[in-house]
Every structure is written in structure tokens, then in C-alpha cells.
PLY file of the C-alpha trace (Angstrom):
ply
format ascii 1.0
element vertex 310
property float x
property float y
property float z
element edge 309
property int vertex1
property int vertex2
end_header
-6.48 -24.81 -4.49
-3.83 -22.13 -3.94
-1.40 -24.68 -2.49
-1.87 -27.05 -5.43
-1.35 -24.23 -7.95
1.85 -23.21 -6.16
3.02 -26.82 -6.04
2.45 -27.36 -9.76
4.15 -24.13 -10.84
7.76 -23.99 -11.99
8.57 -20.27 -11.78
6.40 -18.06 -9.55
6.43 -14.26 -9.73
5.48 -12.40 -6.55
4.06 -8.97 -7.38
4.09 -5.91 -5.14
2.01 -3.03 -6.48
3.51 0.05 -8.11
5.16 2.39 -5.59
4.80 -0.32 -2.92
4.25 0.30 0.77
5.32 -1.96 3.62
2.08 -3.93 3.39
2.47 -4.89 -0.27
6.23 -5.47 -0.29
6.20 -7.03 3.18
3.58 -9.57 2.09
5.63 -10.40 -1.01
8.86 -10.76 0.99
7.18 -13.10 3.48
5.98 -15.30 0.62
9.42 -15.14 -1.00
10.91 -16.74 2.12
8.22 -19.43 2.09
8.77 -20.31 -1.57
12.54 -20.49 -1.13
11.97 -23.12 1.57
9.93 -25.05 -0.97
12.91 -24.77 -3.36
10.77 -22.97 -5.89
12.15 -20.70 -8.60
10.79 -17.31 -7.60
11.04 -13.67 -8.72
10.08 -10.64 -6.64
8.61 -8.17 -9.13
7.57 -4.53 -8.84
6.84 -2.34 -11.86
8.40 0.66 -10.09
12.11 0.89 -10.82
12.78 2.90 -7.65
11.29 1.60 -4.39
11.07 3.77 -1.27
14.36 3.37 0.62
12.47 3.32 3.93
11.59 -0.30 3.05
15.21 -1.38 2.67
15.10 -3.19 6.04
12.73 -5.80 4.61
14.28 -9.19 3.87
14.82 -9.67 0.11
14.41 -5.94 -0.62
17.46 -6.10 -2.89
15.93 -8.97 -4.85
13.09 -6.81 -6.19
13.23 -6.22 -9.94
11.14 -4.39 -12.54
11.97 -7.02 -15.18
9.30 -9.67 -15.59
10.79 -13.13 -16.30
9.91 -14.73 -19.60
9.61 -18.28 -18.25
7.14 -17.52 -15.42
4.07 -19.76 -15.21
2.29 -18.37 -12.12
1.81 -14.99 -10.45
0.85 -14.02 -6.89
-0.13 -10.39 -6.23
-0.22 -8.62 -2.88
-2.30 -5.61 -1.83
-3.44 -4.83 -5.39
-7.06 -3.67 -5.54
-7.24 -4.01 -9.33
-5.28 -5.69 -12.12
-3.94 -2.32 -13.25
-2.03 -1.97 -9.97
0.23 -4.87 -11.01
1.82 -2.73 -13.72
1.98 -5.62 -16.21
-0.34 -7.50 -18.55
0.34 -11.23 -18.50
-2.03 -14.09 -19.25
-0.89 -16.35 -16.41
-2.66 -18.03 -13.47
-2.86 -15.47 -10.68
-3.43 -15.72 -6.93
-4.74 -12.42 -5.58
-4.03 -11.66 -1.89
-5.68 -8.44 -0.70
-7.87 -6.67 1.85
-9.26 -3.74 -0.19
-13.04 -3.42 -0.14
-12.79 -2.23 -3.74
-10.88 -5.31 -4.96
-12.23 -6.36 -8.38
-11.48 -10.08 -7.78
-9.27 -10.19 -10.88
-7.34 -13.30 -9.88
-7.68 -16.90 -10.96
-7.90 -17.46 -7.20
-8.90 -14.60 -4.92
-7.88 -14.65 -1.26
-9.44 -11.36 -0.19
-10.52 -10.48 3.34
-11.97 -6.98 3.55
-12.20 -7.25 7.35
-8.41 -7.60 7.62
-6.48 -4.47 8.61
-3.65 -5.31 6.20
-2.77 -7.70 3.40
-0.07 -9.10 5.66
-2.90 -10.20 7.96
-4.49 -12.06 5.02
-1.16 -13.73 4.24
-0.59 -14.51 7.92
-4.01 -16.18 8.15
-3.18 -18.20 5.02
0.07 -19.43 6.55
-1.59 -20.34 9.85
-4.57 -22.07 8.20
-2.24 -24.23 6.11
0.21 -25.08 8.87
3.05 -23.09 7.29
5.74 -22.25 9.85
6.59 -18.54 10.03
10.34 -17.96 10.44
12.08 -14.77 11.54
12.32 -13.18 8.09
8.67 -13.92 7.36
7.65 -12.55 10.77
9.50 -9.27 10.23
8.01 -8.85 6.76
4.46 -9.49 7.97
4.87 -7.28 11.03
6.10 -4.37 8.89
2.89 -4.43 6.86
0.77 -4.71 10.00
2.54 -1.72 11.57
2.23 0.37 8.41
-1.42 -0.26 7.57
-2.57 0.01 11.19
-0.65 3.31 11.49
1.33 1.83 14.37
-1.81 0.34 15.95
-3.68 3.67 15.96
-6.21 2.89 13.19
-9.82 2.31 14.18
-9.75 -1.19 12.69
-7.32 -2.47 15.33
-8.85 -5.19 17.49
-7.88 -8.17 19.63
-6.96 -10.18 16.52
-4.57 -7.42 15.43
-2.67 -7.53 18.71
-2.79 -11.32 18.79
-1.11 -11.40 15.38
1.47 -8.83 16.54
2.25 -10.96 19.61
2.68 -14.11 17.52
4.95 -12.39 14.99
7.19 -10.88 17.66
7.43 -14.30 19.27
8.44 -15.67 15.84
11.26 -13.15 15.46
9.81 -9.82 14.25
11.69 -6.80 15.62
9.27 -4.03 16.62
12.04 -1.46 17.13
13.46 -2.04 13.64
10.07 -1.52 11.99
9.41 1.68 13.94
12.90 3.03 13.22
12.65 2.54 9.46
8.97 3.31 8.91
8.49 6.24 11.28
11.76 7.72 12.49
14.14 7.65 9.55
13.58 10.49 7.09
15.51 11.51 4.01
16.53 15.12 3.48
14.14 15.20 0.51
11.18 14.09 2.66
11.89 16.78 5.25
12.15 19.46 2.58
8.90 18.51 0.87
7.13 18.16 4.24
7.95 21.78 5.05
6.69 22.99 1.68
3.47 21.01 1.84
2.56 21.94 5.41
3.14 25.60 4.56
0.82 25.50 1.53
-1.84 23.26 3.14
-5.35 24.68 2.83
-8.15 23.99 5.30
-11.54 23.90 3.58
-15.14 23.03 4.39
-15.04 24.71 7.80
-11.69 23.11 8.58
-12.93 19.56 8.03
-10.89 19.00 4.86
-7.13 19.53 4.51
-6.04 19.93 0.89
-2.56 19.72 -0.67
-1.66 20.56 -4.26
1.68 18.98 -5.16
3.22 20.09 -8.41
5.91 18.27 -10.36
8.19 21.20 -9.56
7.92 20.33 -5.84
9.18 16.82 -6.53
11.96 18.08 -8.78
13.00 20.83 -6.36
13.19 18.60 -3.28
13.98 15.22 -4.82
11.09 13.71 -2.84
9.06 10.73 -4.02
5.28 10.58 -4.26
5.16 8.20 -1.29
7.16 10.69 0.80
4.66 13.41 -0.07
1.72 11.27 1.00
3.08 10.83 4.52
1.98 14.40 5.23
-1.66 13.33 4.83
-1.71 11.37 8.08
-0.19 14.33 9.91
-2.95 16.60 8.62
-5.61 14.09 9.59
-4.33 14.31 13.16
-5.46 17.93 13.44
-8.41 18.41 15.75
-10.94 19.69 13.19
-9.80 17.67 10.16
-11.89 14.65 9.13
-10.45 14.17 5.67
-7.14 15.01 3.97
-6.75 15.03 0.19
-3.64 15.39 -1.93
-3.48 16.15 -5.64
-0.07 15.21 -7.08
0.99 16.20 -10.57
2.71 13.05 -11.81
6.14 13.52 -13.44
5.07 11.29 -16.35
1.80 13.10 -16.90
-1.64 13.11 -15.35
-2.41 13.40 -11.67
-2.58 11.12 -8.64
-5.24 11.76 -6.00
-4.93 10.37 -2.47
-7.60 10.67 0.20
-7.40 9.86 3.92
-10.38 10.04 6.27
-11.18 9.39 9.92
-14.09 7.17 8.86
-16.70 9.93 8.76
-16.84 9.51 4.99
-15.94 6.55 2.76
-12.73 7.32 0.87
-13.03 4.20 -1.32
-16.53 5.13 -2.48
-15.42 8.63 -3.50
-12.31 7.43 -5.34
-14.37 4.68 -6.96
-16.20 7.34 -8.98
-12.87 8.12 -10.64
-11.66 4.60 -11.34
-9.75 4.24 -8.08
-10.29 2.33 -4.86
-9.00 1.47 -1.43
-10.62 1.45 2.00
-12.99 3.59 4.02
-9.99 5.36 5.57
-7.49 5.37 2.67
-8.05 5.43 -1.07
-6.71 6.92 -4.25
-6.81 7.06 -8.02
-4.60 7.97 -10.97
-5.90 10.09 -13.84
-3.51 9.52 -16.71
-5.03 11.42 -19.60
-7.30 14.31 -20.38
-7.82 17.50 -18.47
-7.55 17.17 -14.69
-7.68 20.85 -13.83
-10.72 21.36 -11.65
-10.88 17.67 -10.73
-10.00 18.40 -7.11
-12.80 20.98 -6.86
-15.24 18.38 -8.20
-14.08 15.87 -5.58
-14.39 18.48 -2.85
-18.04 18.99 -3.76
-18.57 15.25 -3.42
-16.81 15.24 -0.06
-18.94 18.16 1.11
-22.11 16.24 0.24
-20.79 13.23 2.17
-20.25 15.47 5.22
-23.84 16.71 5.09
0 1
1 2
2 3
3 4
4 5
5 6
6 7
7 8
8 9
9 10
10 11
11 12
12 13
13 14
14 15
15 16
16 17
17 18
18 19
19 20
20 21
21 22
22 23
23 24
24 25
25 26
26 27
27 28
28 29
29 30
30 31
31 32
32 33
33 34
34 35
35 36
36 37
37 38
38 39
39 40
40 41
41 42
42 43
43 44
44 45
45 46
46 47
47 48
48 49
49 50
50 51
51 52
52 53
53 54
54 55
55 56
56 57
57 58
58 59
59 60
60 61
61 62
62 63
63 64
64 65
65 66
66 67
67 68
68 69
69 70
70 71
71 72
72 73
73 74
74 75
75 76
76 77
77 78
78 79
79 80
80 81
81 82
82 83
83 84
84 85
85 86
86 87
87 88
88 89
89 90
90 91
91 92
92 93
93 94
94 95
95 96
96 97
97 98
98 99
99 100
100 101
101 102
102 103
103 104
104 105
105 106
106 107
107 108
108 109
109 110
110 111
111 112
112 113
113 114
114 115
115 116
116 117
117 118
118 119
119 120
120 121
121 122
122 123
123 124
124 125
125 126
126 127
127 128
128 129
129 130
130 131
131 132
132 133
133 134
134 135
135 136
136 137
137 138
138 139
139 140
140 141
141 142
142 143
143 144
144 145
145 146
146 147
147 148
148 149
149 150
150 151
151 152
152 153
153 154
154 155
155 156
156 157
157 158
158 159
159 160
160 161
161 162
162 163
163 164
164 165
165 166
166 167
167 168
168 169
169 170
170 171
171 172
172 173
173 174
174 175
175 176
176 177
177 178
178 179
179 180
180 181
181 182
182 183
183 184
184 185
185 186
186 187
187 188
188 189
189 190
190 191
191 192
192 193
193 194
194 195
195 196
196 197
197 198
198 199
199 200
200 201
201 202
202 203
203 204
204 205
205 206
206 207
207 208
208 209
209 210
210 211
211 212
212 213
213 214
214 215
215 216
216 217
217 218
218 219
219 220
220 221
221 222
222 223
223 224
224 225
225 226
226 227
227 228
228 229
229 230
230 231
231 232
232 233
233 234
234 235
235 236
236 237
237 238
238 239
239 240
240 241
241 242
242 243
243 244
244 245
245 246
246 247
247 248
248 249
249 250
250 251
251 252
252 253
253 254
254 255
255 256
256 257
257 258
258 259
259 260
260 261
261 262
262 263
263 264
264 265
265 266
266 267
267 268
268 269
269 270
270 271
271 272
272 273
273 274
274 275
275 276
276 277
277 278
278 279
279 280
280 281
281 282
282 283
283 284
284 285
285 286
286 287
287 288
288 289
289 290
290 291
291 292
292 293
293 294
294 295
295 296
296 297
297 298
298 299
299 300
300 301
301 302
302 303
303 304
304 305
305 306
306 307
307 308
308 309
């Protein structure tokens, strides 16, 4: 059904979620290459005007726009757990590619595999199942998402299928060294500055099992760092010997607060964030509180985390 919808559509919009990571934008870029081969009119859309520069190595990165075309007749979303993550409200047929356990199945067609380690794995399986040849640009895009969501093959969800996909993508033209260089080694001055601030103010709570970060808008303004650059510190904290969960409360420049939670699997991050309108996976989840009072929200979440530890 997805193939027939794509075939019958005149102008397809590929949607990466707001503040996209390599998994979301990589999936969209891979599909962009595929649709160009089909000679389809296609737009790569992201509601965020500024996309993390660490993703600039992805093919078609410069084609991304925050302007939604008026003549579109089909949408395909990637790595969006809910409709709100698209950042738009359009009554168009929608194909929903994702791997979040909390996905609300908002699409006209939902291609969701919660066992997949990344959305690029879901897209890769779709290509393989339908006999779609993966070229070099598609391979690099898919591999970037696989590297990012598997935390460079260190996540507990890595299995033989993960490495089989990695092998096939490298054989198809993906460059492992390029992905590692851009996703893990290159850092902006802003990211280094905010990393130092956040590690210095990190608090260890619940007998050292929870690392907590409180990021104020002034931190972002002072350093010039993005929210995504701040969140990279979470994985570092989770690597500490005693830490089983790392939570970050970020005061959003446009109001409200963003909460991100990482865990080692001891507790279910998606279930906790689900209580606050968010979602994700067992290991990674988050939510955005846009209105109302959010002071004390972190303390409330910590109590929930403490109960999960018990």
C-alpha cells in the first residue's frame, strides 16, 4: 500500500522531526535519494529552522527547509513518535516510519517496528523487502542513523541483525569513518563550553543512581549551544559506574521546559515520560511542557524514578 500511495502522489514531503537527530534526518535523506530516482517532486521538511551542524555530512542536508509546500499531496514522517513531533498540521495522507514503542500510530499507513534499534533500520527493511536498490548516498544516510541510535554499536539492543545491516550498508558505500568523525569527534566551541558548565553543575541523586542536569536559558545564551548539544552530556553521565539514569531539565528559549531521560534499561524511560505527554524508548525518552508552571516538575519525576528503582 505504501508503494502505491507513493506512486500516485505528485509532490511528497519527507518530514524529519523537530530538532532532528541523525536517525530522523538520515532516514529522510535516504528516502529523498530514492524518490529522486523515481523522478518524484519531493521536499525535505523540518519545522526547526536551524538544524544541528553535526549532521551537515548527510546527503541533501542543504535541501532541508522549514517551509511546507502548498501543493503537497502526501507526507512521509521519520522517527516521529506522535503527530505533534512533525511540527505542522496538515490534512494529507501520511506514511509513518518509526521504531518508538510509544508511537501513537497517527499515520494513514504506519510502518512501525518497535524491535528495530533505529528508524533507519525500519527504512532499510522497507527498501530490502521491496527490492529497492540502496545506493551510496542512501547507505551513508541509513548508516548515520544506525550509528547514532545504537550509540556506535554500544546499546543493549544491538544484535546480529544490527551488524548485518551495518555490513550491507558499508558494502553499498557507507563511510564509517565519516559518520564517526561528524557524529562523535567534531565539536563546536559552544558544545565544549556548555559541556564544561553542565558537568560541573551535575548532581548525583538517589544514592548516585540518578544524574540530574538543570539547564537554564541563560546557559544556552551564554555559550551559544543548542538543546541537542546539551543532551549529548546525558550519555556521558550514564557511563558513570553508579549511574543508571540521567535526566536533563532544559528551560526552552521560547518558554516551557524540555525533559530528557536516558537509562541503562533498569527503568523504562518511555513509561515515565508517557505520564507527561512524552514518549520514546526504554533507554531514551523525553517530553516538552509548553505551558503552566513547571517548577518542581523535575522533583516529581525523580520521585517516580525512585519508585521505579525500588
